[in-house]
Phi, psi and omega in degrees: 000120183275165185297322183298317182292326177295316183295335181279350182274161176291135182279138171265101185208135180240091183302329180297333179285337171294318175299321179293325176300317180296321177295322176298318177299315181301321178301313180295318180301311180294325181295326185271010170286132178299322175220123183271125193276356184243096184306325182297337181248019182298334178299321178296320177300318185289322184255010185298342178299340180295345174302327176298313180293328176294320174301317180298314180296318178300311181299314182298317179297311184294317179296321179298313180299313182293320182286327173297315179298321178296319179294318179297329183279318189245354184064021173199178175231124181280103179297318182300312181294325178298313181296320179296318178300319180292322178298312181296329182279320192263315194294316186303308183289322180301309183288332173298315181293323176298317178298317178299317180299313181295320179296316178296317181301321183276314188274323183265312180283349177072023179265178174232162178300334181294338181278353180267129177299134181306324181295334177293311178296319178301315179298318181294318186273350177245010180057043173236021183297330178295325179289319175299317180297324184304324187243001180228004183081175183290155183298142176280351180290144185288146167077352191242014175308315183292348187282001170300333180293333177293317175300316179304311183290323178300322177293323175296321181297331180299322189259337187300317180293325178293320180295313181294322178300323177288311186294326184291342183267347185254162182283175186299318181299316180292325175300312181298314180300316182295312184292321176294319179296320178297317179299315181293321180297312181292326176296322177298321177296318179297318179296327177296316177298321179292318181301320180271011176054045177293122187288157172301140017255025187305308183295327182291325189256346181277131186295329181273003173241351179230078195233350193300314183297321178294315181298316179291328175298320176296317179301316178297321179299329177267014180061032184288346178257016180299329178301332179273313185292337177284343184246340187236134180290153183305323182293332176286326175296319176296320178297322176298322178300313180292330176295316178293327176295320176298316179299324177300317183297340180260003185259185183297132178298152183298327185275004176267146177254091188213150177304337178297343178298334178302315179286323179305308182289327177297315180298317180291320177299317178290320180297310182292320181290328179286329171299312178302314181297319180296318180295319181296324188264348185261120177294325180293312180296327177298316180296313183297311185280350176268010177303136185307324180293316179295321178295316179303312181289323180295327178291346177250019186294332179294312176297320177303315182294315184294321186267350192294326183291326178295317178289323183293322187261339188226304191294321180300311178296320183296314182296312181293323182292333183261325180285319178056034177279322178233161180301142182275074181258162179302319180293319178297321179295318178301311181293321179296317179297320179294316180297317178298318178300315180296316180298314179300318181294322179293314177298316179299319183297312186279328184269329184242309187289317187301316177302322179286328177293326176295318176296321180301323181300331181292344181251013176284140171257325177242132177296130180235215186301133177292155179288000000 
C-alpha cells in the first residue's frame, strides 16, 4: 500500500479522545503529588490513579477500531507493521527517560550501576518491569515508577493484533463467549493471587490480573455496548460512570489482598469505559474535548506521562527554590511542575518524537491521528 493511496482515504481519528487523554494525564499527575495542596480537590488526588485505566481503555478502543478497519480493507492485519508502529511511537521517549533516570541515579544520587539489581535493568530494557515490580516492589531508580505501565502496554501490544484478527473473523455469539471466557479466566487468576495472599502491587501491575479497562475498551471498539447507547442518552452513561466510581470508593482498597478486589477492579473498568463511551456518543462532550488546546496537549500526552514524575518530584521544587521569583508554596510548586512537564513534553514531541512519528506513518495501513 503506497503513501498516496493511504492519504486519499478517510482518516480514523477522534480529536475528542485527545482531549480525554489530557484529562487522564492530569488525573495521574495530581495523584503522584506527594502532598496535594488543595484540600477541596484532595479526592482527585486520591483517585487520580484511575487515569491509568482510562489510558488503557482508550488504547484498547483505538487499536480495536484501527485494526478492524485494516482487516476490512486488506482482509488481514499486518502484525509486523503494527509492531513497527508501536516501536517508533513508544521506544524513543521511553529509553530517553530510562537514560535520564540512570544518569541522575549515578551523578546526583552518587550511586553506581552495580548497586542496581540486574533484574531491574533487565525488566526496564525488556519491557517486563511490571512483572519485576509485582514481586519486588517499585523500582528504586528516580522518576520512573509510573513507567511500569509502559511494560504493561507493550505486553498488551504483543497480543492485541492477534486477538482482533481472531475476533473480527467470528460471529457475535462467539465474540461474546470468548470475551466472557477471557474475563472469567483472568478473574480466576486474580482470585488465585488473592488466595495465596500475594501482596500489593502484584495484582495492580500484572496484565492478566488488571485487565478490565482493556477488555471493556475492546468491547466498545466492537460496538458491544450499542444495546445500551441506543436506549440511554450519553449524559446518563456519564452518570453511570460516576456511579461506578462511587461504588469503587466504597469497595476494597487496591492495596488489600481480598476477594473484594474483584468488584474494585470491575467498578473501575466500568467507570473508565463508560466515560469513554459517553465521550464517543455525546456531541456536547465532543465539542468540549475537541478544543484546540486540549487536543494539542492530548497529542503530547505520552511525553507528559513519561516526564511528569521528574517534574513532580524534583524539577518543580528546584526551579522555584532557585529562581525565587514567586513564593515557594505547595500550590506554586504544583503549577510549576505542571508547566515544566508540558514544556518538556512539547520539546520532546518536536525534537524527538515527531521524526519517529513521520517514520511511523510509512507503516500505516489505515490513516489515523495526524502528526
